[in-house]
C-alpha positions in Angstrom: 11.1 -11.8 -2.9 8.3 -9.3 -3.4 9.2 -5.8 -2.2 6.3 -3.8 -0.7 5.8 -0.3 0.5 3.2 0.2 3.2 2.0 3.7 4.1 -0.4 4.1 7.0 -0.4 6.6 9.9 -2.2 4.3 12.3 0.6 2.4 14.1 -1.4 -0.7 15.0 -2.8 -1.1 11.5 0.7 -0.5 10.0 2.2 -3.1 12.3 -0.6 -5.7 11.5 -0.2 -5.2 7.8 3.6 -5.5 8.0 3.2 -8.8 10.0 0.8 -10.2 7.4 3.2 -9.3 4.5 6.2 -10.8 6.3 4.3 -14.0 6.6 3.9 -13.9 2.8 7.7 -13.6 2.5 7.6 -10.0 1.5 10.3 -7.4 2.1 8.5 -4.4 3.6 9.3 -0.7 3.8 6.8 0.7 6.4 6.2 4.4 6.6 3.7 6.6 8.5 3.2 9.5 6.1 3.0 10.3 2.4 5.9 12.8 2.9 8.1 10.0 4.3 7.2 7.8 1.3 8.2 10.5 -1.2 11.4 11.4 0.7 12.6 7.8 0.9 14.2 6.8 -2.4 13.9 3.1 -1.5 10.1 3.4 -1.5 10.2 3.7 -5.3 12.1 0.4 -5.6 9.2 -1.8 -4.7 6.8 -4.1 -6.6 3.6 -3.1 -4.8 2.5 -0.1 -2.6 -0.2 -0.5 0.0 -1.5 3.0 0.7 -4.1 4.1 3.2 -6.6 6.5 1.6 -6.8 8.7 4.8 -3.3 10.0 5.6 -2.5 13.2 7.4 -1.4 16.1 5.1 -1.3 14.6 1.7 -4.1 12.1 1.1 -3.5 8.6 0.0 -5.0 9.4 -3.5 -2.5 12.2 -3.8 0.3 10.0 -2.8 -0.6 7.4 -5.3 -0.7 10.0 -8.1 2.7 11.3 -7.1 4.2 7.7 -6.9 2.8 7.0 -10.3 4.4 10.1 -11.7 7.8 8.8 -10.4 7.1 5.2 -11.3 4.2 4.7 -13.8 4.2 0.9 -13.6 3.9 0.7 -9.8 1.1 -1.7 -8.7 -1.0 -0.1 -5.9 -3.4 -1.5 -3.3 -5.5 1.1 -1.4 -6.5 0.4 2.1 -9.6 1.9 3.7 -12.3 1.4 6.3 -14.8 2.6 3.7 -17.0 -0.1 2.3 -16.4 0.2 -1.4 -14.2 -1.4 -4.0 -14.5 1.4 -6.5 -10.9 2.8 -6.5 -9.9 3.6 -10.0 -6.4 4.7 -8.8 -5.4 1.2 -7.8 -5.1 -2.3 -9.0 -6.6 -3.7 -5.8 -8.5 -2.7 -2.6 -7.9 -4.0 0.9 -10.6 -3.3 3.5 -9.8 -2.8 7.1 -9.6 -4.6 9.4 -6.8 -6.6 7.8 -6.8 -10.4 7.7 -4.2 -12.7 6.4 -6.5 -13.9 3.6 -7.5 -10.4 2.5 -3.9 -9.2 2.4 -2.9 -12.3 0.4 -5.7 -11.7 -2.1 -4.9 -8.0 -2.5 -1.2 -8.7 -3.1 -2.0 -11.4 -5.7 -4.5 -9.1 -7.5 -2.1 -6.2 -7.6 0.8 -8.2 -8.9 -1.4 -9.9 -11.5 -2.7 -6.5 -12.7 0.6 -4.7 -12.6 
């Protein structure tokens, strides 16, 4: 079973992404802030992290950098409403709004690259 960390401060988007990942048979740790992700030791014991770029306090990019310090081989998917796929900090990009197909493609891309 693939273990996934999801960090998004928007409750509806967090819940939607978690539902899509559960349908893909993933075990999910869902958190609302970067600080929660860094404080939760289980968040480092995952195969993939889905991180929203716009988080309160510490940005998604800063969180990804810190997660990679702690776990250099972690595969990352960034999520964003921005219309661009140029995210050098991650293995894959997932545009909002989320769909089942997009979530599946991002997960497969991140696992293949990681």
